[in-house]
C-alpha positions in Angstrom: 10.8 -29.2 15.4 10.9 -25.9 13.4 7.8 -24.2 12.0 8.4 -25.6 8.5 8.4 -29.2 9.7 5.4 -28.5 12.0 3.5 -27.2 9.0 4.4 -30.2 6.9 3.1 -32.5 9.6 0.0 -30.4 10.0 -0.8 -30.6 6.2 -0.1 -34.4 6.1 -2.4 -35.0 9.0 -5.2 -33.0 7.3 -4.6 -34.0 3.7 -5.1 -30.4 2.7 -7.0 -27.6 4.5 -10.2 -27.6 2.6 -13.2 -29.8 1.7 -16.6 -29.4 0.1 -19.6 -30.3 2.2 -23.3 -30.2 1.4 -25.4 -27.7 3.4 -28.4 -29.8 2.5 -29.2 -33.0 4.5 -30.2 -35.6 1.8 -31.5 -38.5 3.9 -34.6 -39.6 2.0 -36.3 -39.5 -1.4 -38.1 -36.3 -0.8 -35.0 -34.4 0.1 -33.3 -35.9 -3.0 -36.2 -34.7 -5.1 -35.8 -31.1 -3.7 -32.0 -30.9 -3.9 -31.8 -32.6 -7.3 -34.3 -33.9 -9.9 -37.1 -33.2 -10.4 -37.4 -30.2 -8.1 -34.2 -28.5 -9.0 -35.6 -27.8 -12.5 -37.8 -25.1 -11.0 -34.7 -23.4 -9.5 -32.9 -23.5 -12.9 -35.9 -21.9 -14.6 -36.0 -19.2 -11.9 -32.4 -18.3 -12.4 -32.8 -18.4 -16.2 -35.7 -15.9 -16.0 -34.2 -13.8 -13.2 -30.4 -14.1 -13.2 -29.9 -12.1 -10.0 -31.8 -14.8 -8.1 -28.7 -16.9 -8.4 -27.3 -14.9 -5.5 -30.0 -16.2 -3.2 -30.6 -19.6 -4.7 -27.1 -20.9 -5.4 -23.6 -20.7 -3.9 -22.8 -17.6 -6.0 -23.7 -15.1 -3.4 -21.1 -16.3 -0.9 -18.4 -17.7 -3.1 -15.0 -16.4 -4.1 -12.6 -17.8 -6.6 -8.9 -17.5 -5.6 -7.0 -17.4 -8.9 -3.2 -17.8 -9.3 -0.7 -18.8 -11.9 1.9 -19.5 -9.2 4.4 -17.0 -10.7 5.0 -15.0 -7.6 4.3 -17.0 -4.4 5.4 -15.5 -1.1 9.2 -15.1 -1.2 9.5 -18.3 -3.2 9.0 -16.8 -6.6 7.8 -18.7 -9.7 7.0 -22.1 -8.2 4.1 -23.0 -10.5 0.4 -23.8 -10.0 0.7 -27.1 -8.2 3.1 -25.8 -5.5 0.9 -22.7 -5.1 -2.1 -24.8 -3.9 -1.2 -24.7 -0.2 -1.1 -20.9 -0.2 -4.5 -20.6 -2.0 -5.9 -23.2 0.4 -4.7 -21.1 3.2 -6.3 -18.0 1.8 -9.6 -19.8 1.4 -9.4 -21.1 5.0 -8.9 -17.6 6.2 -11.9 -16.3 4.3 -14.0 -19.1 5.8 -12.6 -18.6 9.4 -12.9 -14.8 9.5 -15.7 -13.9 7.1 -17.7 -17.1 6.7 -17.1 -17.0 2.9 -16.8 -20.1 0.7 -13.6 -19.8 -1.4 -12.1 -22.1 -3.9 -8.4 -22.3 -5.0 -8.1 -22.1 -8.8 -4.4 -22.6 -9.8 -3.9 -22.3 -13.5 -1.4 -24.1 -15.6 -0.6 -21.1 -17.8 1.4 -17.9 -17.5 -0.2 -16.3 -20.5 -2.2 -13.2 -19.4 -4.9 -13.6 -22.1 -5.5 -17.3 -21.1 -5.8 -16.2 -17.4 -8.2 -13.5 -18.3 -10.3 -15.8 -20.6 -10.4 -18.6 -17.9 -11.5 -16.3 -15.2 -14.3 -14.9 -17.5 -15.4 -18.5 -18.2 -15.6 -19.6 -14.6 -17.1 -16.3 -13.3 -20.8 -17.3 -13.3 -20.2 -19.5 -10.3 -18.7 -16.8 -8.1 -19.7 -13.6 -6.4 -16.1 -12.2 -6.5 -12.6 -12.9 -7.8 -9.5 -12.8 -5.6 -6.3 -12.7 -7.7 -3.2 -13.9 -5.9 0.5 -14.4 -6.4 0.6 -13.3 -10.1 3.8 -11.6 -11.1 4.0 -8.0 -12.1 3.4 -6.2 -14.5 1.1 -9.0 -15.7 -1.0 -8.7 -12.6 -1.9 -5.1 -13.4 -3.3 -5.9 -16.9 -5.1 -9.0 -15.7 -6.9 -7.2 -13.0 -7.7 -4.1 -15.0 -9.2 -6.1 -17.9 -11.3 -8.3 -15.6 -12.6 -5.3 -13.7 -13.8 -3.8 -17.0 -15.5 -7.0 -18.2 -16.9 -8.7 -15.2 -19.8 -7.4 -13.2 -18.4 -8.7 -9.9 -15.6 -7.5 -7.7 -12.0 -8.4 -8.8 -9.3 -7.7 -6.3 -5.6 -8.5 -6.5 -4.7 -8.9 -2.8 -1.0 -8.7 -3.2 -1.6 -5.1 -4.3 -4.7 -3.8 -2.5 -4.8 -5.9 0.6 -1.3 -4.9 1.4 -1.9 -1.3 0.6 -5.0 -1.2 2.9 -3.2 -2.6 5.9 -0.1 -0.4 5.3 -2.2 2.7 5.2 -4.0 1.7 8.4 -0.7 1.1 10.1 0.7 4.4 8.8 -2.3 6.5 9.9 -1.7 5.2 13.5 2.1 5.4 13.4 1.8 9.1 12.3 -0.7 9.6 15.2 1.6 8.0 17.8 4.6 10.1 16.6 2.7 13.3 16.3 3.2 13.7 12.6 0.9 15.2 9.9 0.1 13.1 6.9 0.3 16.0 4.4 3.8 17.1 5.5 5.4 13.7 6.4 8.2 12.6 4.0 7.4 9.0 3.0 9.8 6.7 1.1 8.4 3.6 -0.5 11.2 1.1 -1.5 9.8 -1.2 -4.1 7.8 -0.6 -7.3 6.3 -4.0 -7.9 2.6 -4.9 -7.4 2.6 -4.1 -3.6 4.8 -1.0 -3.8 2.8 0.7 -6.6 -0.6 -0.1 -4.9 0.7 1.2 -1.5 1.9 4.4 -3.1 -1.4 4.9 -5.0 -3.5 4.5 -1.9 -1.2 6.7 0.2 -1.6 9.4 -2.4 -5.4 8.9 -2.4 -5.4 9.3 1.4 -3.4 12.6 1.2 0.3 11.8 1.5 2.0 14.6 -0.5 5.7 14.1 0.1 6.1 10.7 -1.4 9.2 9.1 -3.1 8.9 5.7 -4.7 12.0 3.6 -5.7 12.6 0.5 -7.8 15.9 -1.4 -7.8 17.5 1.3 -9.9 16.5 4.3 -7.8 13.7 6.8 -7.5 10.9 6.9 -10.1 11.3 10.3 -11.7 11.0 12.0 -15.1 14.8 12.1 -15.5 14.9 8.3 -16.0 14.6 6.8 -19.5 14.6 3.2 -18.4 11.2 3.0 -16.8 8.6 0.3 -17.7 5.3 1.8 -19.0 3.4 1.2 -15.8 6.1 3.0 -13.8 6.0 5.9 -16.2 2.3 6.2 -15.9 2.5 6.1 -12.1 5.4 8.5 -12.0 3.4 11.1 -14.0 0.9 11.4 -11.2 3.2 11.4 -8.2 2.6 14.5 -6.1 6.3 14.9 -5.4 9.2 14.2 -7.6 12.7 13.3 -6.4 15.6 11.5 -8.1 18.5 9.5 -6.7 19.3 6.3 -4.9 17.8 5.1 -1.6 20.8 6.6 0.2 20.0 10.0 -1.3 16.2 10.2 -0.8 16.1 8.5 2.7 17.8 11.5 4.3 15.5 13.3 6.8 12.6 10.9 5.8 9.9 10.4 8.4 8.7 7.0 7.0 10.3 4.1 5.2 8.0 1.5 3.8 9.8 -1.5 2.4 8.1 -3.6 -0.3 11.3 -4.9 -1.7 14.0 -7.4 -0.6 15.8 -8.6 2.5 18.5 -6.2 3.8 17.5 -3.4 1.4 17.7 -0.7 4.2 21.1 -0.5 5.8 21.5 0.7 9.4 23.5 3.8 8.2 20.6 4.7 6.0 18.1 4.4 8.8 20.2 6.6 10.9 20.0 9.3 8.2 16.2 9.5 8.6 14.4 12.2 10.6 14.0 12.1 14.3 12.0 9.1 15.7 11.4 7.6 12.3 8.8 5.1 11.3 10.1 1.9 9.6 7.8 -0.7 7.9 10.1 -3.5 6.8 7.6 -5.7 5.0 9.9 -8.1 3.0 8.9 -11.6 3.9 10.2 -13.8 5.5 13.4 -11.7 5.9 12.8 -7.9 6.3 14.6 -5.0 4.7 16.1 -4.2 8.1 15.8 -6.2 11.3 14.0 -5.0 14.4 17.2 -4.8 16.3 19.1 -2.8 13.7 16.2 -0.5 13.2 15.9 0.3 16.9 19.6 0.8 17.2 19.4 3.4 14.4 16.7 5.3 16.4 13.5 3.9 14.9 10.5 4.9 17.0 7.9 2.5 15.4 8.8 -0.7 13.6 6.4 -2.9 11.7 7.0 -6.0 9.7 5.3 -9.0 8.1 6.5 -11.3 10.8 4.1 -12.9 13.2 6.7 -13.2 16.0 6.9 -9.4 16.4 4.5 -6.7 17.4 2.9 -4.5 14.6 2.5 -7.3 12.1 1.3 -5.8 8.8 -0.6 -8.7 7.2 -3.2 -8.7 4.5 -5.4 -10.9 6.7 -6.5 -7.8 8.6 -8.1 -6.5 5.4 -9.3 -9.0 2.8 -11.8 -11.0 4.8 -13.7 -7.9 5.8 -13.4 -6.3 2.3 -14.9 -9.4 0.6 -17.5 -9.9 3.3 -18.7 -6.3 2.8 -18.5 -6.5 -1.0 -20.6 -9.7 -1.1 -23.1 -8.5 1.5 -24.0 -5.5 -0.6 -23.5 -7.3 -3.9 -21.0 -4.6 -5.0 -20.2 -4.4 -8.7 -16.6 -3.6 -7.9 -14.2 -2.7 -5.1 -13.5 1.0 -5.4 -10.7 3.2 -4.0 -13.3 4.6 -1.6 -14.0 1.1 -0.3 -10.3 0.4 0.2 -9.9 3.7 2.0 -12.9 2.8 4.2 -11.3 -0.5 5.1 -8.0 1.1 6.0 -9.7 3.7 8.1 -11.8 1.0 9.8 -8.7 -1.0 10.7 -7.0 2.1 12.0 -10.0 3.1 14.1 -10.4 -0.4 15.5 -6.9 -0.1 16.9 -7.4 3.5 18.1 -10.4 2.5 20.1 -8.2 -0.1 22.0 -5.4 2.3 22.7 -2.5 3.0 20.4 1.1 2.4 21.5 4.4 2.1 19.8 4.0 -1.6 19.7 0.3 -1.6 18.8 -0.6 0.4 15.7 -2.7 -2.3 14.1 -5.0 -5.0 15.6 -4.3 -8.7 15.5 -6.4 -10.8 13.1 -8.0 -12.7 15.9 -9.4 -9.6 17.7 -13.1 -10.1 18.1 -15.2 -7.8 15.9 -12.4 -6.6 13.6 -13.6 -8.2 10.3 -17.2 -7.5 10.9 -16.3 -3.8 11.5 -14.3 -3.6 8.3 -17.2 -5.2 6.4 -19.7 -2.7 7.7 -17.5 0.2 6.7 -16.9 -1.3 3.2 -20.7 -1.7 2.7 -21.2 2.0 3.7 -18.6 3.1 1.3 -20.0 0.9 -1.5 -23.5 2.4 -1.1 -22.1 5.9 -0.9 -20.2 5.4 -4.2 -23.2 3.8 -5.9 -21.7 0.3 -6.6 -23.8 -1.6 -4.1 -26.7 -3.5 -5.7 -28.6 -4.2 -2.5 
């Protein structure tokens, strides 16, 4: 039985991966009077008079809403809110398993950005943070930016920032293993959607200087008149400007990071890269170039999104610890500094266990990883002044 059929059977047996259970044992009248009426009125009044007490007295302090419109789910595309539920359930299950966070799937029957924004605003009182998931670009950029400005709780689009954090962690260690310097390494990011733009921004924040970013029509550069507004804005702050197709800019590159489509990097293009190149082929489920073809082209370090290969670059290395840290210090937002801290924590965690060509990032199940990431996120939040406790 293949993994797809196994997963179908797994879900049928469980009837979904989540349920809501009470933390309060209500076995007699006294317990009922504490948990509900009449005693709960005192709790309501306390929250009314002191709104921050909701973090200690209700589920708010440990709850995350996972919000999606189902327009860009995995490699499946626009499958709608109902079909997106299994993915959001999975995300919630991972937050519970790795960070002891209570998360709730909220799949919205609208594609309108203003309706999404309004809905999240209206439900936000119940939650300590918002995780945006599988929302198509460029809509995802505006939804996140607007909510970050208007809500006093963290808002985090994981397809952008979770991916970027793990990619940066992997790149830090891949550069270390191959003896390269971040400031001089030539990095090519293929893909200018949500993940590609976020990866490129965080790499720039870290200190990557020689960076080329491509969309389906070629490198983002000032010579192009066909760029969408968000690409123009991003292109204006790129530290290095190059024009051309992938086959042009890949020559002598030290690093290829794929956030695009299956088969985007040909073996001949990989061969044109610099000596002992680093290739992150992150298209899922089929990568931009296979492990076999990349190695045949001289690739020194290969990473992908696949769980059946070493060096799996997966958001689950980042988002549980990031949210645990943000909730623990009651951060008002998740800053660039907090993302960098998470990436450095993941990289350091692997370094302390011994880097190798086939071990540049830890596995999600390695004991202590998510707690370590959370600690570093809290430290960064306090340093940047966004922590409230």
